[in-house]
DRENKEPA-507891 format. One record per residue (C-alpha): x, y, z; residue in one letter. Coordinates in steps of 0.05 Angstrom, whole numbers, m for minus. Layout:
<sites>
+--------+--------+--------+------+
!      x !      y !      z ! rest !
+--------+--------+--------+------+
!      X !      Y !      Z !    a !
...
+--------+--------+--------+------+
</sites>
This chain:
<sites>
+--------+--------+--------+------+
!      x !      y !      z ! rest !
+--------+--------+--------+------+
!    121 !    m27 !     37 !    x !
!     66 !    m72 !     22 !    x !
!     68 !   m129 !    m13 !    x !
!     m4 !   m136 !    m45 !    x !
!    m10 !    m63 !    m68 !    x !
!    m32 !    m99 !   m138 !    x !
!    m98 !   m117 !   m101 !    x !
!   m109 !    m47 !    m62 !    x !
!    m70 !      9 !   m104 !    x !
!   m112 !     57 !    m59 !    x !
!    m46 !     38 !    m13 !    x !
!     m4 !     81 !    m60 !    x !
!    m43 !    130 !   m108 !    x !
!    m99 !    172 !    m85 !    x !
!   m128 !    166 !   m161 !    x !
!   m142 !     97 !   m152 !    x !
!   m203 !    114 !   m106 !    x !
!   m269 !     82 !   m145 !    x !
!   m244 !     40 !   m195 !    x !
!   m281 !    m23 !   m153 !    x !
!   m340 !     11 !   m184 !    x !
!   m366 !     11 !   m113 !    x !
!   m358 !     13 !    m44 !    x !
!   m299 !    m24 !    m20 !    x !
!   m260 !    m35 !     49 !    x !
!   m199 !    m67 !     58 !    x !
!   m166 !    m84 !    122 !    x !
!    m81 !   m101 !    116 !    x !
!    m35 !   m131 !    164 !    x !
!     39 !   m142 !    156 !    x !
!     85 !   m169 !    200 !    x !
!    165 !   m162 !    184 !    x !
!    222 !   m203 !    205 !    x !
!    172 !   m253 !    251 !    x !
!    200 !   m266 !    314 !    x !
!    244 !   m207 !    324 !    x !
!    225 !   m161 !    381 !    x !
!    209 !    m93 !    359 !    x !
!    202 !   m116 !    288 !    x !
!    162 !    m63 !    240 !    x !
!     93 !    m88 !    232 !    x !
!     45 !    m41 !    188 !    x !
!    m37 !    m44 !    200 !    x !
!    m77 !     m5 !    143 !    x !
!   m149 !      1 !    132 !    x !
!   m173 !     30 !     69 !    x !
!   m242 !     45 !     30 !    x !
!   m273 !     83 !    m27 !    x !
!   m330 !     95 !    m72 !    x !
!   m348 !    122 !   m142 !    x !
!   m401 !    183 !   m125 !    x !
!   m442 !    224 !   m190 !    x !
!   m461 !    171 !   m227 !    x !
!   m381 !    143 !   m219 !    x !
!   m358 !    208 !   m244 !    x !
!   m320 !    220 !   m171 !    x !
!   m293 !    184 !   m115 !    x !
!   m283 !    189 !    m40 !    x !
!   m242 !    151 !      1 !    x !
!   m202 !    146 !     65 !    x !
!   m133 !    113 !     83 !    x !
!   m117 !    105 !    152 !    x !
!    m54 !     62 !    171 !    x !
!     m8 !     55 !    236 !    x !
!     64 !     31 !    228 !    x !
!    106 !      8 !    290 !    x !
!    175 !     m9 !    290 !    x !
!    203 !    m15 !    367 !    x !
!    193 !     46 !    403 !    x !
!    173 !     90 !    345 !    x !
!    101 !     93 !    322 !    x !
!     64 !    136 !    263 !    x !
!     m5 !    130 !    255 !    x !
!    m37 !    173 !    195 !    x !
!   m106 !    189 !    164 !    x !
!   m117 !    212 !     92 !    x !
!   m185 !    239 !     62 !    x !
!   m176 !    218 !    m16 !    x !
!   m215 !    258 !    m73 !    x !
!   m212 !    229 !   m152 !    x !
!   m246 !    261 !   m212 !    x !
!   m254 !    207 !   m253 !    x !
!   m263 !    213 !   m334 !    x !
!   m302 !    154 !   m375 !    x !
!   m264 !    151 !   m444 !    x !
!   m301 !    125 !   m505 !    x !
!   m256 !     63 !   m508 !    x !
!   m282 !     40 !   m447 !    x !
!   m226 !     61 !   m400 !    x !
!   m221 !    107 !   m336 !    x !
!   m172 !    161 !   m331 !    x !
!   m172 !    181 !   m260 !    x !
!   m141 !    235 !   m225 !    x !
!   m138 !    234 !   m148 !    x !
!   m118 !    280 !    m85 !    x !
!   m104 !    257 !     m5 !    x !
!    m93 !    307 !     52 !    x !
!    m90 !    289 !    126 !    x !
!    m48 !    285 !    185 !    x !
!      9 !    240 !    220 !    x !
!     20 !    233 !    288 !    x !
!     92 !    216 !    308 !    x !
!    112 !    178 !    370 !    x !
!    177 !    155 !    397 !    x !
!    176 !    132 !    469 !    x !
!    242 !    132 !    502 !    x !
!    219 !    119 !    564 !    x !
!    210 !     41 !    543 !    x !
!    282 !     40 !    525 !    x !
!    335 !      1 !    574 !    x !
!    398 !     30 !    574 !    x !
!    462 !    m12 !    589 !    x !
!    499 !     49 !    613 !    x !
!    472 !    113 !    662 !    x !
!    501 !    169 !    609 !    x !
!    445 !    217 !    608 !    x !
!    464 !    224 !    533 !    x !
!    430 !    173 !    511 !    x !
!    369 !    186 !    553 !    x !
!    310 !    225 !    515 !    x !
!    244 !    253 !    529 !    x !
!    189 !    225 !    500 !    x !
!    168 !    254 !    427 !    x !
!     98 !    268 !    402 !    x !
!     81 !    323 !    347 !    x !
!     31 !    327 !    285 !    x !
!     49 !    339 !    212 !    x !
!      0 !    359 !    160 !    x !
!      8 !    317 !     91 !    x !
!     m9 !    315 !     14 !    x !
!    m13 !    266 !    m48 !    x !
!    m29 !    264 !   m110 !    x !
!    m29 !    215 !   m165 !    x !
!    m60 !    186 !   m234 !    x !
!    m86 !    128 !   m254 !    x !
!   m110 !     93 !   m319 !    x !
!   m150 !     34 !   m336 !    x !
!   m182 !     m9 !   m378 !    x !
!   m209 !    m78 !   m381 !    x !
!   m141 !   m109 !   m392 !    x !
!    m90 !    m63 !   m370 !    x !
!    m68 !      4 !   m315 !    x !
!    m12 !     51 !   m307 !    x !
!    m12 !     97 !   m254 !    x !
!     35 !    158 !   m228 !    x !
!     31 !    184 !   m156 !    x !
!     70 !    217 !   m111 !    x !
!     30 !    199 !    m33 !    x !
!     82 !    241 !      6 !    x !
!     80 !    305 !    m24 !    x !
!    118 !    355 !     17 !    x !
!    190 !    348 !     58 !    x !
!    172 !    362 !    123 !    x !
!    222 !    365 !    191 !    x !
!    203 !    332 !    263 !    x !
!    255 !    355 !    304 !    x !
!    257 !    362 !    394 !    x !
!    308 !    392 !    427 !    x !
!    354 !    337 !    411 !    x !
!    390 !    347 !    347 !    x !
!    386 !    263 !    342 !    x !
!    309 !    263 !    345 !    x !
!    309 !    310 !    277 !    x !
!    269 !    266 !    219 !    x !
!    266 !    300 !    142 !    x !
!    204 !    263 !    109 !    x !
!    226 !    252 !     34 !    x !
!    176 !    257 !    m22 !    x !
!    151 !    183 !    m43 !    x !
!    141 !    168 !   m119 !    x !
!    112 !    120 !   m151 !    x !
!     97 !     86 !   m221 !    x !
!     57 !     17 !   m237 !    x !
!     38 !    m15 !   m291 !    x !
!      1 !    m87 !   m315 !    x !
!    m28 !   m134 !   m356 !    x !
!    m78 !   m184 !   m360 !    x !
!    m70 !   m241 !   m413 !    x !
!   m114 !   m299 !   m420 !    x !
!    m79 !   m364 !   m431 !    x !
!   m132 !   m404 !   m440 !    x !
!   m216 !   m411 !   m413 !    x !
!   m191 !   m424 !   m337 !    x !
!   m126 !   m392 !   m337 !    x !
!   m104 !   m315 !   m341 !    x !
!    m34 !   m289 !   m334 !    x !
!    m22 !   m213 !   m310 !    x !
!     50 !   m189 !   m297 !    x !
!     59 !   m120 !   m269 !    x !
!    114 !    m78 !   m246 !    x !
!    124 !    m26 !   m199 !    x !
!    175 !     20 !   m195 !    x !
!    197 !     66 !   m127 !    x !
!    232 !    122 !   m113 !    x !
!    247 !    166 !    m52 !    x !
!    300 !    220 !    m50 !    x !
!    360 !    207 !    m28 !    x !
!    360 !    130 !    m36 !    x !
!    365 !     70 !    m94 !    x !
!    306 !     61 !   m134 !    x !
!    267 !     m3 !   m123 !    x !
!    232 !    m39 !   m168 !    x !
!    187 !   m101 !   m164 !    x !
!    174 !   m147 !   m219 !    x !
!    109 !   m183 !   m206 !    x !
!     84 !   m251 !   m247 !    x !
!     10 !   m268 !   m219 !    x !
!    m37 !   m323 !   m248 !    x !
!   m117 !   m319 !   m246 !    x !
!   m149 !   m398 !   m243 !    x !
!   m222 !   m402 !   m254 !    x !
!   m235 !   m330 !   m238 !    x !
!   m231 !   m349 !   m162 !    x !
!   m148 !   m362 !   m141 !    x !
!    m91 !   m309 !   m153 !    x !
!    m25 !   m346 !   m143 !    x !
!     34 !   m306 !   m159 !    x !
!    111 !   m288 !   m148 !    x !
!    142 !   m218 !   m143 !    x !
!    221 !   m200 !   m147 !    x !
!    234 !   m136 !   m106 !    x !
!    312 !   m107 !   m125 !    x !
!    355 !   m165 !    m99 !    x !
!    326 !   m155 !    m29 !    x !
!    259 !   m209 !    m23 !    x !
!    227 !   m261 !    m67 !    x !
!    147 !   m253 !    m59 !    x !
!     97 !   m312 !    m52 !    x !
!     27 !   m287 !    m59 !    x !
!    m48 !   m311 !    m57 !    x !
!   m105 !   m301 !    m55 !    x !
!   m187 !   m322 !    m68 !    x !
!   m252 !   m306 !    m74 !    x !
!   m304 !   m330 !    m26 !    x !
!   m360 !   m297 !    m60 !    x !
!   m366 !   m246 !   m111 !    x !
!   m363 !   m199 !    m55 !    x !
!   m309 !   m223 !     m1 !    x !
!   m237 !   m234 !    m18 !    x !
!   m180 !   m255 !     28 !    x !
!    m94 !   m250 !     14 !    x !
!    m44 !   m275 !     43 !    x !
!     38 !   m260 !     24 !    x !
!    103 !   m283 !     44 !    x !
!    165 !   m242 !     41 !    x !
!    228 !   m289 !     32 !    x !
!    282 !   m245 !     46 !    x !
!    352 !   m239 !     m5 !    x !
!    393 !   m189 !     30 !    x !
!    458 !   m210 !     73 !    x !
!    416 !   m196 !    139 !    x !
!    376 !   m263 !    118 !    x !
!    405 !   m301 !    164 !    x !
!    387 !   m260 !    224 !    x !
!    317 !   m246 !    208 !    x !
!    259 !   m287 !    186 !    x !
!    209 !   m274 !    133 !    x !
!    149 !   m224 !    137 !    x !
!     81 !   m243 !    127 !    x !
!     24 !   m204 !    109 !    x !
!    m50 !   m216 !    104 !    x !
!   m111 !   m169 !     75 !    x !
!   m193 !   m187 !     75 !    x !
!   m235 !   m140 !     28 !    x !
!   m307 !   m128 !     18 !    x !
!   m340 !   m105 !    m47 !    x !
!   m413 !    m71 !    m31 !    x !
!   m452 !    m70 !   m105 !    x !
!   m511 !    m15 !    m91 !    x !
!   m538 !     m4 !   m162 !    x !
!   m573 !    m51 !   m210 !    x !
!   m510 !    m57 !   m260 !    x !
!   m462 !   m124 !   m229 !    x !
!   m394 !   m109 !   m214 !    x !
!   m347 !   m146 !   m243 !    x !
!   m322 !   m199 !   m202 !    x !
!   m257 !   m221 !   m199 !    x !
!   m233 !   m145 !   m204 !    x !
!   m166 !   m152 !   m244 !    x !
!   m132 !    m83 !   m216 !    x !
+--------+--------+--------+------+
</sites>
């Protein structure tokens, strides 16, 4: 789960496509438990743009997850239909479809015993995936709900232990921007995440924007981690982000924090000036 999703909603909601009002490219890299061999890592690349006088949007999302000998690579193509309301706000409905490649390199494992029941063949399979979402935003408020992974699928090999059931993921997000003074804005937001069979996870986020250039913030994630975030706008198009997750779990003494970096570039291809920075 990314920590800087509030700066790139496409990672969790296909209806976010086109909300930047221009062609937008974003790349994110995350390394959990730095210094721990085989720790989880994630790379994501996303692109989206409005089309047809901004009534629709197209996008793509590529994700690569690694943990120990397991790798998952996912490609999703995204479509969104956008309703521009009289209040100046936008209501968007999004769909995504794609496929995931699951790879388990059991041959890379070293076993302390020669027990053949522990030795398994490498595993490689592809499964389709679908998702949907809804997203509303105005100049100072946003809210969204999504199910990026709709269908439960089973990945299985001849070994029962290899069977993996993919559960639905449900997300709800909301946030608001308040002006404190001429140079400072405050953006509180939240994310509620539910996976079937797992406890509900809630993020409480507080971000401050200084002089329309620098975001600084902190997030609290359901008794599991405390997150510190920063994002800076190098110019009207280019931005950089960084976050550090400090674990609050009982395992915090056995692992270090998680690091995440993000780079985003916004293209303005119309005569209308794109609002920068983007609050959502």
